[in-house]
N, C-alpha and C positions, 0 to 999 in steps of 0.2 A: 123609480126609474124614469127614463124618457125625458129627462129635464133639459135636454140639449136645446130645445126650442126657446127656453127662458133663461137658462144658466150658460154663461159664456165659458169657453175654454180658459183655464187659469193654471199655469204652471206654478210650481213652488218658486218662491223668491230666488233671484239669482243675485249673488254679490256683485257690486259694481266692479268694473274692470281695474279701477285704480287700486282696490283692495286685493283682489284675487291675483293680481300680478306679483304680490309681495310674498306669497306663500304657496304650498302645495296642497292646501285643503281643498275638499270638494267645493264646486262653485254654487251647487243648488242647495237650498235649505230643505228641511223636511216639512211635509204637510203636517198641519194639526189635525186632530181627529175629525173635526167638523168639516174641515176643507177637503179631506180625503173622501169623506162620505159624500159631500156635495159633487166633487168631480166624478167619482164613481157612478153617482146617480145620473150622469149624463148619458150613459150607455143606452143605446136604443134596443138592446136585447134582440137583435135581428135574427130572423130564422136561419139564415145562412152566415155564420160569423166569419167574415173574410179575415178578421185579425187573427183568429185561431188557425185558420187554414194557412196563412202566410207566416205563421210562427214555426220555425224548424221543430220545435218541441211539441207543437199543437196544444199549447197550454189552454186550459179551460177559462179563458179570459172573460167572457161574459158572466160566467157563474161566480168567479171570485170578485168581480166588480159588483155584482148584485149583493153578494154578502158583505162587502165592505160598505156599501151604501146602507145596508140594514144594520150596520154596527156589529156584524158577526165576524170579528177579525180573526179569532182563532180558527174558525171553520174555513175562512178565506185562505189563511196560511197552510192549513192541512191540504186544501185542494190545490193550492199553488205548488206545494212541495211534492205532490204526488206525481207531477210530470216534469218537474224541473228540479234538479238537484241543488242548483244555486240561484234561486230567484232574486236574492238581494244583489247578486253580481250582475245578472242579466238586467235587472231594473236600471242599473247604473250605466253599463257599457254597451248594451245592445243598440244597434242603430235602428231604433223604433220608427224613425222617420222613413226607413226603407222597408220595414217589415210590418209589424202589427198596427202601428199608428198610421203608417202610409196607406194602409188598406182599409182603414175604419170607414164603415158606411156613412156615418154622419159627416166624415171629412170630405167624402165624395160629394156630398150634397150641400157643402158649403157652410156647415155649422161649426167646423173646428174639431179636430179629432179628439177623443177621449185621451186623457193623459195616462195611458196604460203603464208606461215604464215608471213613472213617478208613484203611481198607486202601488204597483208591484214592490218597489223599494220600500214604501211606507209599511206594507203588510208585514214584510219579513224583518225589518228593523224593529218593529213593534214586537214581533214574535220573539226575537232574541231579548229584548228589554223585559218581557214578561216571563221569560223562562219557558216558553213553549217549545223551543228547539231542544231537544234532548239528545244525549249520546245514543248511538246505535245499540240496541239490545236485541240480537237475534232470538227467535223463539227457541231455536236449538243450534248447537254447534256442529259444523260438519268437519270431516277429517281432511277433505281435499284443500289444497292451497293453490293460489294463483299469484304469480309474480307479474307486476305492472312495471314497465320501464317508461318513466316519465310521469312527472307529478304535476303536469298541467291540468286544464279543465277536463280534457277527455279522460285522462287516467284517473283523476279524482272522482269523476262521475261514475266510472266503472267500479272503483273501489268501494264507493258508497253502496251501489247496487248489490255487489257481490257480498259485502260484509252483512248487509241486512238479511241475506240468505244463509248466514252462518259460515260462509266460506272463509278461510284463513287467507288474509290479503297482506302481501308485502309490496311496497312501492319503492322502486329505485330511481333516484334522480341525481344529475350531475351537480345541482346547486346545493348551498348550505341550508336553503329553506324550501319547503314545498310550495307549489303554486305555479311554477313555470312563468309564463308571460304575465299571469295575473299578479304575480309578485314582483317581478323584475323588468317586465316590459311595459306595463300600462302605468302611467303616472298617477300620483296620489290625488291630483285634482279631478280625476275621473273615477278612481277607485282607491279609497283610503286603505292603507294596508292592514289595519286591524280588522277590516271587513273580511279579508281573505284569511287571516290568521285565526279568526274565530271558527271558521269552517274546518281549517286544518286541525284546530284543537278538538272539534267535535268528531272528526274522523279518528284521531288519536285515541281519544277517550273511549271510542267505540270498538277499539281493537285493531285498527289498521296500523301495521308496522311501516315506518319510514326508514330507509336506508339512504342517507344523503351523502353528498360529496362523493358519489360513486359514478366514475366514468366507466361505462360498460365498454369492454374491450381493452381497458387499462387496469383499473382496480379490480375488476371482476369480469370474467369472461361470460359471453352470452350462453355458452354451453353449460357453464356452472350455474347460471340462474335457471336454465331450462331443466337441468337435472334435479334441482331442488323442489320444483313446483309441478303440479299436475297440468297446468296450463300457464300460457304466457300471453300477455297483452302488451304490444308495442304501441306506445302512445307518446312518442318523443316530440311531436311536432316537427316544424321545419325552421332551422336556425341559420342556415347558410344564406348570407346576404348576396342578392343579385349585384353583380359588380358593373362598374363603368369601365368601358374600354375606350379611353380618350387620352390624348397626350397630357402627361402630367398628373395622371390619376393617382400616382403613388407618392405624391408630395406630402409632407408633414402638414397636419391640420385637416386632412381629408379623413373622415372617420365613419365607421358603420353605425347605422341607427341603433342596432341592439346593444353595441357597446356603450354608446352615449346614454341610452335610457337606463341600461343596468347600472352604470356608474351613479346616475342621479338617484335611482331608487335605493341603491345601497346606502348612499348618504343619508336618505330619509330614515333608514333603520339605525343610523348612528355608526355605520361601519367606517373603517378607514379604508379610503380608496386612493391608492397612489396616483393613478391616472387622473383622477379628479383634482386632487390636491396639487398636482403639478401644473395644472391648467390645460393639460391635453384634452381632457372630456369635460371641460368647464367653459360655458359660454359667457362668462362674466366680462364685460367691456368689449366684447368682440363683435365684429360684423358677421353674422351668421347667414349662410345660404343653405337651405334644406332642398334636396333634389327628390321630388316624388309627389304623388297626389292622393295617396291612400291615408288611412287612419294612423298608420305609424308616423307618416310625415307630419300629421296634425299634432301628434304627441310630441314630436320633436320641436316643432316651432313654438309650441305653448310652453314647453319646458325651458327652452332657451330665453323666452320673455321672463320667466320667473327666476332665472339664473342671473338676470341683470345684463343681457346682451345689449350692445350699442344699437344694433338694428337686426331685425329678423325678416328675411324674404324667403319665399317658397317658390321654387320654379317647377312649373308643371307644363308638359308639351301639349295638352289639350286645354279646353276652356272650362270654365266653372261648371257648366251643365253636364259635361262629359267626364268629370273626375270621379274616381271611385270612392273617395272618401265621404263621410257623413256631412251633409250640408249644414246640419246643426253645429258640427265641430269647426267647419270653416267660418261660420258666423261668430262662434265664440272666439276664435283666434283673431279674426278682424277686430272684434271688440277690444282685444288685449293688445293691439298694435302691430300685429303680423301684416306684411304686405305680400300679396299674392301677385306673381308675375306669370300671367296665363300665356299659353302658346309660346313657351320658351324651353329649350333644351340645352344641356351643357355640350359644348364642342371640344373644350379642353380646359386646362387649368394653368395659371401663371404662377411662378415662383417655386423654389425649392421647399420653402415653407409657404403654403398657398397664400396669395395675395389677391387673387381674382378668378373668377369663372368666365371663360369665353362662352357667351351665350349666343345661340342662333335662334332667330325668330321663326315661328311656324304659322301656318294656316291649316284650316281643316278642309280635307278633300273628301273623296267618296268614301262611303261606309265599308268597312271590312267585313269578314264573315259573321262577326258577332253583331254587326249593325251599328257599331260605333264609327264616327267618322275619323279616317286616318289623318294624322298630322303630316304636313308637307313642309319642306324648307322654303323659306323666302330668301332668294338670293341677295346678297348685299345688305342684309339687315342685321349682321352680327355686331356685337358690342361686348364690353367687359364689365361684369358685375363685381364690384370690389368685396372681398371676403377674407376673413382671418380664420374662419372654421366652416368647413363644408360637411354636411352630414348627408350620407347616401341612405335614402329610405325608399329604395326601389322594389321592395318586396323580398320575400324569402323563398328558398329553394330547399329541397331535402338534402341532407348530408348523404354520403355514400355509406350507409349502414352495413351492407354486406362486407365491405372492405374494412371499415372501422372495427367491426365486430368479429371479424374472421369467420364470417358465415357466408361463403360465396354461393351456397345453394339457395339462399333466400332470395326469391324472385322479386324484381322490381320492374316498374314500367319504363317506358322510353323517357319519361320525365323524372325518373329517379325515386318516385314514390313507391311504396310497398304495394305490390300486386296482392289485393285481397278481395274476397268474394263480396260483391255489393250488398248482399242481404245478410250475410253472417259475419263478415270481417275475417274469415279464415284465410290464412295464407297458404302457401304450397307446403309448409312444414307442419306435421302432425302436432295439434295441441298449441299451435301459435297462431295468435289472432293480432290484428292491427286496426287502429281506430284513429280518427281525427285527421289533423292536417297532414300527418306522414302518409296517409292514404289519398285523401281528397285534394292535397295541396293547401297552400296558405289560405285560410278562410276565417270565418267568425267564431268567437267563443261559443256561441249558442250552438253552432253546428258541431263543435267538438263535443259538447256536453251531450247532444243528441246522439252522436256516434258512439260515445263512451257508454251511454245507457243501452243502446241497442246491442252493442257487442258484449256487454256483460250478460244479456239475456242468452245470446249465442253460446257463451262460455258455460253458462249454467246448464244449458241443454247438452253441450259436449260432456260435462262432467257427469251428468245424469246417464248418458249413453255408456260412458266408460264404466261407471259403477255397475250397470246392468250386465255388461259384458264380463266384468270381473266376478260377478255373482254367479254367472252361468259356469 
């Protein structure tokens, strides 16, 4: 260990932009054994590991880095899996530059952070190749059952934890494949789909039942699901797109990011997608403008490049320093030919079928309550950005679940998220819990995993208490 003084930081090789623009394969290669050991050996093994502190899952990062450096990969995987249900996914899509790697002690001292995410990915990919990842085999089976609504990262993390304790678990989801945004939201160049499917297969082989193509409130009522199980976990995520209130925003050719990304990911599975085949959700040959500055916007611009767009521009109302998306993703997008138009916001749209975006230029003013400088309009600086396809990537809001599911008594916050106890995930309905984005609002996959695991523990406690009462 402690090789950071003599060994430089070295990420896995990244495919050149000219090649990666041509397909949806992941852009980073895999470490070789020796390179993974070398890079893991750069860890300073500091007494107060800020990488672990700033990881939402509080992964035992220094310990599994040391094991990797010593060639003890199976032990490294076991330790990684102990705190993280999906380390191979987090190693690929977590914004490490804002979390663990961004808070690495040797990064702060100028030596370049340990490549934590790439080592995490290497450990788990090796575990799958070597057969160390086994189906779930509970020590004993329990009679209690839990219904989980939502097969995204939060719901799947909870399913894994509950199933390992022998609970009977059924997961209900609106899509035809499990995984939620892992499957249909995140493009393959960040997370190849077989990586998600192998975890779904592990859960299925371990006894988790999936009920897919199930719209709660339409195909099956919430009360019916609740009556079938001893406890319910709501982990639907947030799918309602924040809209633009600007003249012409209903024009043809202005689409939602979730629809655009879902269509692209379905094509990667070989599905027939009418909206894509018709050109409605296909960027090929088009001048594309993406509005937004988060990770979803980065996914959209980089997808458009791969679909053969004529040009791709991203409008964001603040500057590069103040954007919420990963700086690593911005750099990757720029390498692939995306143009970022900073300090710009849409004022309106031209054409019945969109031909342009009316753009108003901004400058940064005084900070708001969060400390970020507020954008202000610059008078007389408006112009028109030509566009054939406009993608709205302004973030997500919760759907009105009480109304959709016919459960008006389910309490929500003023933001529309489900009101749940911060520590336990309990809602105001007995035996009903909630976790992930539907509680905290749109956030990171790693936080959804954390919430799902924590709420699974609360559900186990609830089931135990219920069993004690029944026994009395």
